[in-house]
Backbone as a printed PyTorch tensor [residue, N CA C, xyz], in Angstrom:
tensor([[[-17.7970,  -4.4930, -51.8950],
         [-18.7600,  -3.6720, -51.1180],
         [-18.8890,  -4.1670, -49.7020]],

        [[-19.3970,  -3.3530, -48.9030],
         [-19.6130,  -3.6930, -47.4890],
         [-20.7350,  -4.7020, -47.4590]],

        [[-20.5600,  -5.7470, -46.6020],
         [-21.5640,  -6.7820, -46.5150],
         [-22.8300,  -6.2110, -45.9140]],

        [[-22.7170,  -5.3260, -44.9260],
         [-23.8760,  -4.7300, -44.3460],
         [-24.4610,  -3.6080, -45.2480]],

        [[-23.6070,  -2.7460, -45.7080],
         [-24.0200,  -1.6410, -46.5270],
         [-24.7520,  -1.9400, -47.7650]],

        [[-24.4550,  -3.0770, -48.4140],
         [-25.0850,  -3.3900, -49.6890],
         [-26.4890,  -3.9980, -49.5350]],

        [[-26.8450,  -4.4180, -48.3350],
         [-28.2030,  -4.9610, -48.1270],
         [-29.2780,  -3.9280, -48.2330]],

        [[-30.3150,  -4.1260, -48.9730],
         [-31.4150,  -3.1620, -48.9790],
         [-32.2410,  -3.1620, -47.7530]],

        [[-32.8500,  -2.0490, -47.3770],
         [-33.7010,  -1.9610, -46.2110],
         [-35.1690,  -1.9780, -46.6570]],

        [[-35.9470,  -2.9720, -46.2520],
         [-37.3430,  -3.0950, -46.5810],
         [-38.1120,  -2.0710, -45.7820]],

        [[-38.9280,  -1.2240, -46.4680],
         [-39.7490,  -0.2290, -45.7840],
         [-41.1500,  -0.7800, -45.6070]],

        [[-41.6130,  -0.9470, -44.3810],
         [-42.9870,  -1.4520, -44.1190],
         [-44.0490,  -0.4420, -44.6970]],

        [[-45.2860,  -0.9540, -44.8070],
         [-46.3590,  -0.1750, -45.4400],
         [-46.6920,   1.0940, -44.8140]],

        [[-46.6450,   1.2120, -43.4760],
         [-47.0410,   2.4540, -42.8180],
         [-45.9080,   3.4380, -42.5860]],

        [[-44.7200,   3.1200, -43.1060],
         [-43.5410,   3.9590, -42.8890],
         [-43.2220,   4.7440, -44.1250]],

        [[-42.9530,   6.1030, -43.9110],
         [-42.5990,   6.9510, -45.0480],
         [-41.1390,   7.4520, -44.8110]],

        [[-40.3420,   7.4880, -45.8120],
         [-38.9520,   7.9680, -45.7790],
         [-38.8810,   9.1730, -46.6830]],

        [[-38.3790,  10.3060, -46.1470],
         [-38.1570,  11.5100, -46.9660],
         [-36.7270,  11.9380, -46.8060]],

        [[-36.2200,  12.6010, -47.9320],
         [-34.8270,  13.0310, -47.8690],
         [-34.8370,  14.5040, -48.3170]],

        [[-34.2670,  15.3520, -47.5200],
         [-34.0980,  16.7540, -47.7970],
         [-32.6620,  17.1230, -47.5460]],

        [[-31.9030,  17.5250, -48.5650],
         [-30.5280,  17.7850, -48.4610],
         [-29.8150,  16.5200, -48.0010]],

        [[-29.1260,  16.6030, -46.8460],
         [-28.4180,  15.4140, -46.2750],
         [-29.1310,  14.8910, -45.0300]],

        [[-30.4340,  15.1710, -44.8730],
         [-31.1760,  14.7270, -43.6700],
         [-32.2410,  13.7570, -44.1450]],

        [[-32.1970,  12.5310, -43.5850],
         [-33.1650,  11.5280, -43.8470],
         [-34.1890,  11.4960, -42.7070]],

        [[-35.4720,  11.5630, -42.9850],
         [-36.4950,  11.6000, -41.9550],
         [-37.3980,  10.3380, -42.1940]],

        [[-37.6310,   9.5830, -41.1180],
         [-38.4320,   8.3430, -41.2120],
         [-39.6110,   8.5580, -40.3080]],

        [[-40.8360,   8.4510, -40.8610],
         [-42.0580,   8.5530, -40.0470],
         [-42.8340,   7.2510, -40.0790]],

        [[-43.4030,   6.9090, -38.9320],
         [-44.1100,   5.6920, -38.8570],
         [-45.2130,   5.7840, -37.7160]],

        [[-45.8790,   4.6420, -37.4750],
         [-46.9420,   4.7380, -36.4570],
         [-46.4650,   4.9720, -35.0650]],

        [[-45.2070,   4.6140, -34.7500],
         [-44.6880,   4.8680, -33.3650],
         [-44.0260,   6.2080, -33.1880]],

        [[-43.6410,   6.8820, -34.2980],
         [-42.9810,   8.1860, -34.1430],
         [-42.2480,   8.5860, -35.3220]],

        [[-41.3320,   9.5510, -35.1230],
         [-40.5690,  10.1390, -36.2110],
         [-39.1210,  10.2540, -35.7890]],

        [[-38.1710,   9.8890, -36.6740],
         [-36.7590,  10.0040, -36.4280],
         [-36.0900,  10.6360, -37.6000]],

        [[-35.0210,  11.3840, -37.3770],
         [-34.2630,  11.9920, -38.4850],
         [-32.7440,  11.7480, -38.2480]],

        [[-32.0190,  11.6430, -39.3250],
         [-30.5800,  11.3960, -39.2470],
         [-29.8840,  12.1730, -40.3550]],

        [[-28.8520,  12.9670, -39.9700],
         [-28.0350,  13.6490, -40.9670],
         [-26.9790,  12.6840, -41.4350]],

        [[-26.8340,  12.6300, -42.7720],
         [-25.8040,  11.7110, -43.3040],
         [-24.7300,  12.4670, -44.0580]],

        [[-23.5720,  11.8430, -44.1910],
         [-22.4770,  12.4220, -44.9100],
         [-22.8350,  12.6160, -46.4040]],

        [[-22.3430,  13.6920, -46.9710],
         [-22.7040,  14.0440, -48.3600],
         [-22.1400,  12.9910, -49.4020]],

        [[-21.1180,  12.2390, -48.9740],
         [-20.5300,  11.2430, -49.8820],
         [-21.4460,  10.0250, -50.0690]],

        [[-22.2940,   9.7770, -49.1280],
         [-23.1470,   8.6050, -49.1450],
         [-24.5030,   8.9880, -49.8260]],

        [[-24.9690,   8.1830, -50.7160],
         [-26.2600,   8.4890, -51.3700],
         [-27.3340,   7.4630, -50.8990]],

        [[-28.5450,   7.9600, -50.6910],
         [-29.6340,   7.0960, -50.2950],
         [-30.7450,   7.2410, -51.2670]],

        [[-31.2700,   6.0850, -51.7580],
         [-32.3310,   6.1140, -52.7630],
         [-33.4950,   5.2660, -52.2280]],

        [[-34.7140,   5.6610, -52.5940],
         [-35.9520,   4.9120, -52.2560],
         [-36.4530,   4.3510, -53.5500]],

        [[-36.4800,   2.9870, -53.6770],
         [-36.9580,   2.3220, -54.9150],
         [-37.8260,   1.1500, -54.5070]],

        [[-39.0590,   1.1450, -54.9890],
         [-40.0150,   0.0190, -54.8500],
         [-40.1190,  -0.4430, -53.3870]],

        [[-40.2830,   0.4610, -52.4580],
         [-40.4380,   0.0790, -51.0750],
         [-39.1300,  -0.4000, -50.4040]],

        [[-38.0300,  -0.0700, -51.0240],
         [-36.7510,  -0.4720, -50.4130],
         [-35.8230,   0.7600, -50.3420]],

        [[-34.9940,   0.8190, -49.2840],
         [-34.0750,   1.8990, -49.1180],
         [-32.6940,   1.3370, -49.4520]],

        [[-32.0040,   2.0040, -50.3970],
         [-30.7060,   1.5180, -50.8840],
         [-29.6570,   2.5550, -50.5570]],

        [[-28.6020,   2.1680, -49.8110],
         [-27.5180,   3.0310, -49.4610],
         [-26.3210,   2.6840, -50.3180]],

        [[-25.6720,   3.7070, -50.9630],
         [-24.5250,   3.4140, -51.8080],
         [-23.4080,   4.4740, -51.5520]],

        [[-22.2060,   4.1260, -51.9710],
         [-21.0560,   5.0010, -51.7950],
         [-20.4050,   5.2230, -53.1360]],

        [[-19.6220,   6.3120, -53.2910],
         [-19.0790,   6.6450, -54.5830],
         [-17.8310,   5.8030, -54.9420]],

        [[-16.9800,   5.4560, -53.9960],
         [-15.7750,   4.7350, -54.2840],
         [-15.3720,   3.8390, -53.0840]],

        [[-14.2450,   3.1450, -53.2110],
         [-13.7930,   2.2470, -52.1760],
         [-12.7960,   2.8870, -51.1770]],

        [[-12.8410,   4.1650, -51.0410],
         [-11.9920,   4.8180, -50.0970],
         [-12.3740,   4.3730, -48.6850]],

        [[-11.3660,   4.2520, -47.8520],
         [-11.5430,   3.7050, -46.4940],
         [-12.6630,   4.3710, -45.6850]],

        [[-12.6880,   5.7050, -45.6970],
         [-13.6730,   6.4530, -44.9690],
         [-15.0810,   6.1570, -45.5450]],

        [[-15.2300,   6.1560, -46.8280],
         [-16.5250,   5.8400, -47.3990],
         [-17.0110,   4.4400, -47.1910]],

        [[-16.1220,   3.4710, -47.1370],
         [-16.5000,   2.0990, -46.7590],
         [-17.0730,   2.0430, -45.3730]],

        [[-16.3890,   2.7420, -44.4750],
         [-16.8210,   2.7110, -43.0690],
         [-18.1980,   3.4000, -42.8870]],

        [[-18.3440,   4.5640, -43.6050],
         [-19.6400,   5.2550, -43.4720],
         [-20.7810,   4.5230, -44.1770]],

        [[-20.4900,   3.7420, -45.1900],
         [-21.5240,   2.9610, -45.9360],
         [-22.2230,   2.0510, -45.0470]],

        [[-21.5310,   1.2470, -44.2770],
         [-22.1620,   0.2610, -43.3830],
         [-22.7750,   0.9730, -42.1710]],

        [[-22.1390,   2.0100, -41.7170],
         [-22.6970,   2.7690, -40.5630],
         [-24.0880,   3.3070, -40.8430]],

        [[-24.1730,   4.0680, -41.9170],
         [-25.4100,   4.7160, -42.2570],
         [-26.5350,   3.7410, -42.5990]],

        [[-26.1850,   2.6240, -43.2610],
         [-27.1730,   1.6030, -43.5390],
         [-27.7190,   1.0320, -42.2260]],

        [[-26.8870,   0.7640, -41.2580],
         [-27.2480,   0.2600, -40.0150],
         [-28.1620,   1.2580, -39.1960]],

        [[-27.7410,   2.5400, -39.2300],
         [-28.4930,   3.5930, -38.5410],
         [-29.8930,   3.7080, -39.1670]],

        [[-29.9620,   3.7320, -40.5540],
         [-31.2490,   3.8770, -41.1960],
         [-32.1590,   2.7000, -40.9430]],

        [[-31.5790,   1.4190, -40.8940],
         [-32.3510,   0.2790, -40.6050],
         [-32.9330,   0.3230, -39.1670]],

        [[-32.0960,   0.7880, -38.2370],
         [-32.5600,   0.9240, -36.8410],
         [-33.7590,   1.9470, -36.7720]],

        [[-33.6330,   2.9940, -37.5800],
         [-34.7000,   3.9990, -37.5930],
         [-35.9980,   3.4220, -38.1370]],

        [[-35.9360,   2.6620, -39.2020],
         [-37.1300,   2.0810, -39.8060],
         [-37.7390,   1.0600, -38.8470]],

        [[-36.9550,   0.2410, -38.2470],
         [-37.4610,  -0.7390, -37.2820],
         [-38.0450,  -0.0480, -36.0160]],

        [[-37.4170,   1.0110, -35.6280],
         [-37.8830,   1.7620, -34.4320],
         [-39.2150,   2.4210, -34.6860]],

        [[-39.4540,   3.0630, -35.7400],
         [-40.7220,   3.7540, -35.9900],
         [-41.8530,   2.7570, -36.3240]],

        [[-41.5310,   1.5340, -36.7450],
         [-42.5870,   0.6420, -37.1160],
         [-42.8680,  -0.3310, -35.9430]],

        [[-41.8710,  -0.8330, -35.2690],
         [-42.0600,  -1.8000, -34.1910],
         [-41.6760,  -1.2650, -32.7850]],

        [[-40.6280,  -0.4480, -32.7600],
         [-40.1040,   0.1020, -31.4540],
         [-39.1430,  -0.8540, -30.8510]],

        [[-38.4260,  -0.3810, -29.8370],
         [-37.4130,  -1.1710, -29.1600],
         [-37.7760,  -1.2670, -27.6430]],

        [[-37.4670,  -2.3810, -27.0350],
         [-37.8100,  -2.6290, -25.6520],
         [-36.6220,  -3.2700, -24.9300]],

        [[-36.2160,  -2.7300, -23.8060],
         [-35.1440,  -3.3590, -22.9720],
         [-35.6960,  -3.5460, -21.5710]],

        [[-35.3250,  -4.7010, -21.0170],
         [-35.7130,  -4.9590, -19.5630],
         [-34.4930,  -5.1030, -18.7290]],

        [[-34.4210,  -4.3590, -17.6570],
         [-33.3130,  -4.4360, -16.6770],
         [-33.8180,  -4.9900, -15.3800]],

        [[-33.0340,  -5.8640, -14.7240],
         [-33.4450,  -6.3410, -13.4040],
         [-32.3470,  -5.9520, -12.3770]],

        [[-32.8790,  -5.6930, -11.1450],
         [-32.0060,  -5.3190, -10.0360],
         [-31.8090,  -6.5310,  -9.1610]],

        [[-30.5660,  -7.0940,  -9.1100],
         [-30.2980,  -8.2460,  -8.3010],
         [-29.5190,  -7.8410,  -7.0870]],

        [[-30.0630,  -8.0320,  -5.9130],
         [-29.3790,  -7.6660,  -4.6680],
         [-30.4180,  -7.3980,  -3.5700]],

        [[-29.9940,  -7.7010,  -2.3130],
         [-30.9150,  -7.5620,  -1.2060],
         [-31.1890,  -6.0630,  -0.9850]],

        [[-32.4240,  -5.6700,  -0.9620],
         [-32.8220,  -4.3030,  -0.6870],
         [-32.7650,  -3.3910,  -1.8600]],

        [[-32.4050,  -3.8690,  -3.0550],
         [-32.4390,  -3.0460,  -4.2810],
         [-33.8010,  -2.8110,  -4.6720]],

        [[-34.2000,  -1.5370,  -4.8680],
         [-35.5700,  -1.2200,  -5.2990],
         [-35.4840,  -0.0820,  -6.3420]],

        [[-36.5960,  -0.0120,  -7.0820],
         [-36.7760,   1.0310,  -8.1270],
         [-38.2180,   1.3960,  -8.1630]],

        [[-38.4690,   2.6930,  -8.3520],
         [-39.8480,   3.1600,  -8.5780],
         [-39.7970,   4.3160,  -9.5260]],

        [[-40.8750,   4.6310, -10.1470],
         [-40.8600,   5.7520, -11.0830],
         [-42.0810,   6.6410, -10.8450]],

        [[-41.8520,   7.9380, -11.0190],
         [-42.8690,   8.9520, -11.0400],
         [-42.8210,   9.6810, -12.3650]],

        [[-43.6690,   9.3220, -13.2610],
         [-43.5460,   9.8380, -14.6480],
         [-42.3020,   9.3350, -15.3020]],

        [[-41.4260,  10.2430, -15.6720],
         [-40.1770,   9.8460, -16.3330],
         [-38.9750,  10.0160, -15.3700]],

        [[-39.2080,  10.0150, -14.1040],
         [-38.0790,  10.0940, -13.0860],
         [-38.0260,   8.7500, -12.3910]],

        [[-36.8420,   8.1260, -12.4940],
         [-36.6240,   6.8720, -11.8060],
         [-35.9270,   7.1140, -10.4780]],

        [[-36.3880,   6.3520,  -9.4430],
         [-35.8160,   6.4810,  -8.1200],
         [-35.2300,   5.1410,  -7.7070]],

        [[-33.9050,   5.0840,  -7.6480],
         [-33.1940,   3.8030,  -7.3460],
         [-32.7210,   3.8000,  -5.9290]],

        [[-32.9160,   2.6270,  -5.2860],
         [-32.3610,   2.3780,  -3.9540],
         [-31.4290,   1.2020,  -4.0920]],

        [[-30.1150,   1.4590,  -4.1490],
         [-29.1740,   0.4310,  -4.5180],
         [-28.1150,   0.1250,  -3.4650]],

        [[-28.4480,   0.3820,  -2.2280],
         [-27.5450,   0.0390,  -1.1560],
         [-26.5390,   1.1050,  -0.7720]],

        [[-26.6690,   2.2990,  -1.4420],
         [-25.8260,   3.4490,  -1.0790],
         [-26.5710,   4.1690,   0.0880]],

        [[-25.9090,   5.1900,   0.6200],
         [-26.5040,   5.9550,   1.7040],
         [-27.5760,   6.8520,   1.2160]],

        [[-27.6810,   7.0300,  -0.0710],
         [-28.6930,   7.9140,  -0.6880],
         [-29.3750,   7.2420,  -1.8890]],

        [[-30.5140,   7.7100,  -2.1620],
         [-31.2520,   7.2220,  -3.4260],
         [-30.6600,   7.9130,  -4.6430]],

        [[-30.7370,   7.3120,  -5.7760],
         [-30.2820,   7.8490,  -7.0540],
         [-31.5220,   8.1600,  -7.9000]],

        [[-31.6340,   9.4060,  -8.3420],
         [-32.7280,   9.8490,  -9.1920],
         [-32.2190,  10.0540, -10.6110]],

        [[-32.9880,   9.5910, -11.5970],
         [-32.5550,   9.7250, -12.9720],
         [-33.7930,  10.2570, -13.7750]],

        [[-33.5680,  11.4350, -14.4130],
         [-34.5820,  12.0030, -15.2760],
         [-34.4130,  11.4340, -16.6880]],

        [[-35.3870,  10.7180, -17.1760],
         [-35.3040,  10.1100, -18.4780],
         [-35.7150,  11.1010, -19.6060]],

        [[-35.2390,  10.9760, -20.7850],
         [-35.7170,  11.8400, -21.8910],
         [-37.1800,  11.5530, -22.2040]],

        [[-37.9250,  12.5100, -22.7500],
         [-39.3220,  12.2770, -23.0360],
         [-39.5980,  11.2050, -24.0730]],

        [[-38.6220,  10.8550, -24.9070],
         [-38.8020,   9.8940, -25.9020],
         [-38.9230,   8.4510, -25.4150]],

        [[-38.5440,   8.2600, -24.1070],
         [-38.5090,   6.9210, -23.5440],
         [-39.6790,   6.7510, -22.5880]],

        [[-40.4090,   5.6370, -22.7940],
         [-41.5100,   5.2650, -21.8210],
         [-40.9120,   4.2610, -20.8840]],

        [[-41.2480,   4.4380, -19.6210],
         [-40.6880,   3.6070, -18.5660],
         [-41.7730,   2.9700, -17.7180]],

        [[-41.5480,   1.7140, -17.2600],
         [-42.4440,   1.0680, -16.3710],
         [-41.5510,   0.3060, -15.3910]],

        [[-41.9750,   0.2420, -14.1020],
         [-41.2480,  -0.5090, -13.1510],
         [-42.1860,  -1.5500, -12.5150]],

        [[-41.6380,  -2.7020, -12.2390],
         [-42.3750,  -3.7950, -11.6300],
         [-41.5910,  -4.2690, -10.4030]],

        [[-42.2970,  -4.4860,  -9.3500],
         [-41.7290,  -5.0370,  -8.0840],
         [-42.7010,  -6.0170,  -7.5320]],

        [[-42.4620,  -7.3370,  -7.8720],
         [-43.2980,  -8.4100,  -7.3820],
         [-42.6010,  -9.1100,  -6.2360]],

        [[-43.4180,  -9.6760,  -5.3640],
         [-42.8320, -10.3790,  -4.1910],
         [-42.0340, -11.5630,  -4.6490]],

        [[-40.8650, -11.8040,  -4.0360],
         [-39.9870, -12.8890,  -4.2770],
         [-39.4080, -12.8940,  -5.6770]],

        [[-39.4500, -11.7340,  -6.3820],
         [-38.7850, -11.5950,  -7.6510],
         [-37.9470, -10.3280,  -7.6600]],

        [[-37.0450, -10.2860,  -8.5240],
         [-36.1690,  -9.0830,  -8.6400],
         [-36.9710,  -7.9160,  -9.2540]],

        [[-36.7480,  -6.7240,  -8.8030],
         [-37.4030,  -5.5360,  -9.4090],
         [-36.9670,  -5.3500, -10.8650]],

        [[-37.9510,  -4.9660, -11.7110],
         [-37.6930,  -4.8110, -13.1280],
         [-37.8540,  -3.3650, -13.5480]],

        [[-37.0750,  -2.9170, -14.5070],
         [-37.2400,  -1.6230, -15.1720],
         [-37.4560,  -1.9280, -16.6520]],

        [[-38.5900,  -1.5600, -17.2270],
         [-38.8880,  -1.8510, -18.6290],
         [-38.8700,  -0.4850, -19.3810]],

        [[-37.9640,  -0.3680, -20.3180],
         [-37.7940,   0.8170, -21.0770],
         [-38.2020,   0.5830, -22.5400]],

        [[-38.9930,   1.5110, -23.1360],
         [-39.3980,   1.4050, -24.5340],
         [-39.1610,   2.6820, -25.2290]],

        [[-38.7250,   2.6090, -26.4930],
         [-38.4570,   3.8060, -27.2650],
         [-38.3940,   3.4440, -28.7690]],

        [[-38.4790,   4.5000, -29.6450],
         [-38.2860,   4.2610, -31.0490],
         [-36.8600,   4.4210, -31.4330]],

        [[-36.0930,   5.1090, -30.6060],
         [-34.6380,   5.4040, -30.8850],
         [-33.7500,   4.4030, -30.1750]],

        [[-33.2010,   3.4770, -30.9590],
         [-32.3660,   2.4260, -30.4150],
         [-31.1000,   2.9690, -29.7590]],

        [[-30.4990,   3.9740, -30.3530],
         [-29.3020,   4.5650, -29.8300],
         [-29.4740,   5.2260, -28.4710]],

        [[-30.5670,   5.9910, -28.3150],
         [-30.9070,   6.6440, -27.0890],
         [-31.2250,   5.6390, -26.0180]],

        [[-31.9830,   4.5900, -26.3600],
         [-32.3780,   3.5480, -25.3850],
         [-31.1340,   2.8560, -24.8680]],

        [[-30.1860,   2.4800, -25.7010],
         [-28.9720,   1.8530, -25.2990],
         [-28.1250,   2.7490, -24.3980]],

        [[-28.0990,   4.0090, -24.7150],
         [-27.3080,   4.9210, -23.8840],
         [-27.9780,   5.0880, -22.4810]],

        [[-29.2750,   5.1250, -22.4090],
         [-29.9660,   5.2070, -21.0910],
         [-29.7320,   3.9630, -20.3170]],

        [[-29.8380,   2.7650, -20.9690],
         [-29.5730,   1.5260, -20.2880],
         [-28.1360,   1.4660, -19.7320]],

        [[-27.1930,   1.8940, -20.5300],
         [-25.8140,   1.9300, -20.0380],
         [-25.6170,   2.8040, -18.7910]],

        [[-26.3160,   3.9590, -18.8310],
         [-26.2650,   4.8890, -17.6500],
         [-26.8340,   4.2150, -16.4320]],

        [[-27.9900,   3.5680, -16.5980],
         [-28.6430,   2.8960, -15.4600],
         [-27.7200,   1.7970, -14.9440]],

        [[-27.1280,   0.9980, -15.8140],
         [-26.2610,  -0.0900, -15.3630],
         [-25.0070,   0.4300, -14.6590]],

        [[-24.5810,   1.6260, -14.9780],
         [-23.3490,   2.2140, -14.3670],
         [-23.5810,   2.5420, -12.9150]],

        [[-24.8320,   2.6440, -12.3990],
         [-25.0920,   2.9120, -11.0360],
         [-24.6110,   1.7580, -10.1140]],

        [[-24.8340,   0.4950, -10.6030],
         [-24.3820,  -0.6950,  -9.8800],
         [-23.9920,  -1.7300, -10.8890]],

        [[-22.7130,  -1.7970, -11.2510],
         [-22.3140,  -2.8190, -12.2110],
         [-22.4030,  -4.1910, -11.5630]],

        [[-22.6590,  -5.1910, -12.3800],
         [-22.7940,  -6.6180, -11.9030],
         [-21.4130,  -7.0630, -11.4780]],

        [[-21.3450,  -7.5130, -10.1850],
         [-20.0070,  -7.9630,  -9.7280],
         [-19.9770,  -9.4770,  -9.8230]],

        [[-18.7790, -10.0750, -10.1420],
         [-18.7720, -11.4910, -10.4690],
         [-18.7730, -12.4790,  -9.2920]],

        [[-18.6840, -12.0060,  -8.0460],
         [-18.6100, -12.9350,  -6.9280],
         [-19.9640, -13.3340,  -6.4100]],

        [[-20.8690, -12.3640,  -6.1570],
         [-22.2220, -12.6850,  -5.7340],
         [-23.2740, -12.5090,  -6.8150]],

        [[-22.8760, -11.7620,  -7.8750],
         [-23.8070, -11.5790,  -8.9960],
         [-24.7590, -10.4150,  -8.7380]],

        [[-24.4480,  -9.5730,  -7.7950],
         [-25.3710,  -8.4390,  -7.4790],
         [-25.0930,  -7.2980,  -8.4170]],

        [[-26.1670,  -6.5260,  -8.6970],
         [-26.0680,  -5.4200,  -9.5940],
         [-27.2490,  -5.2620, -10.5250]],

        [[-27.1320,  -4.3620, -11.4710],
         [-28.1960,  -4.1270, -12.4620],
         [-27.7730,  -4.8410, -13.7320]],

        [[-28.6250,  -5.7070, -14.2570],
         [-28.3770,  -6.4470, -15.5040],
         [-29.5600,  -6.4970, -16.4000]],

        [[-29.3350,  -6.9000, -17.6020],
         [-30.4620,  -7.1580, -18.5410],
         [-31.1140,  -8.4700, -18.1720]],

        [[-32.4520,  -8.5690, -18.4350],
         [-33.0760,  -9.8140, -18.1380],
         [-32.5500, -10.8860, -19.0870]],

        [[-32.1500, -12.0280, -18.5210],
         [-31.6220, -13.1260, -19.3180],
         [-30.1040, -13.0260, -19.5110]],

        [[-29.4500, -11.9940, -19.0480],
         [-28.0280, -11.8220, -19.2370],
         [-27.3340, -12.8800, -18.3210]],

        [[-26.3200, -13.4930, -18.8810],
         [-25.5510, -14.4870, -18.1020],
         [-24.2570, -13.7970, -17.5510]],

        [[-24.0940, -13.9070, -16.2650],
         [-22.9530, -13.3250, -15.6610],
         [-21.9460, -14.4540, -15.2300]],

        [[-20.7220, -14.2720, -15.6370],
         [-19.7160, -15.2740, -15.3220],
         [-19.3440, -15.0760, -13.8390]],

        [[-19.5450, -16.1390, -13.1180],
         [-19.2480, -16.0470, -11.6590],
         [-17.8540, -16.5220, -11.3800]],

        [[-17.2390, -15.9130, -10.3440],
         [-15.9400, -16.3010,  -9.9160],
         [-16.0920, -16.9110,  -8.5010]],

        [[-15.1810, -17.8330,  -8.1640],
         [-15.1740, -18.4040,  -6.8740],
         [-14.3370, -17.5140,  -5.9910]],

        [[-14.6230, -17.4770,  -4.7020],
         [-13.9200, -16.5420,  -3.8440],
         [-12.5840, -17.0900,  -3.3800]],

        [[-12.0870, -16.5680,  -2.2400],
         [-10.7540, -16.9740,  -1.7470],
         [-10.6950, -18.4580,  -1.3700]],

        [[-11.8100, -18.9840,  -0.8500],
         [-11.8440, -20.3660,  -0.2690],
         [-11.6470, -21.3860,  -1.3670]],

        [[-11.8540, -21.1140,  -2.6170],
         [-11.7410, -22.0660,  -3.6840],
         [-10.3080, -22.4960,  -3.9340]],

        [[ -9.3120, -21.6980,  -3.6320],
         [ -7.9210, -21.9750,  -3.9210],
         [ -7.3420, -22.9920,  -2.9020]],

        [[ -8.0130, -23.1870,  -1.7780],
         [ -7.4130, -24.1080,  -0.7550],
         [ -7.6510, -25.5440,  -1.1160]]])
């Protein structure tokens, strides 16, 4: 069996899991998420645990087994605790501000970049003196949050020579020495 797929998912007290046809819906204090699953994979709720199983050891079913277990676990954690990502802008003159769910980036281009965030994501920006500007994103949907973070990072990828760009807080960037190091 799949190492990930065979692990049961513990359901917290305030979370309810319902299954209708091939759609699993998870409700909790932070929100509600639903996921359509393949008909070959079966999901059972027993004694406060969610158990994902597959019919046979066919290659496709093995792959889906671990996938759906991970997706369902992310949903349960999301509606009970939520997910939070922090991005920092490293570079002279890099700024960010938000108006509601619209982010306004100033990243050294000739124009500002505006990004409309989905309504499921809560955003906060911080700009303190002598510190890098921060973008704090919170959501119950881990997949959507990661996708938005990837989109924001694509505006200014971290470059290895000066370390400028948009990165996660605490991310370590491997630095390269420039031309002068070879002499």
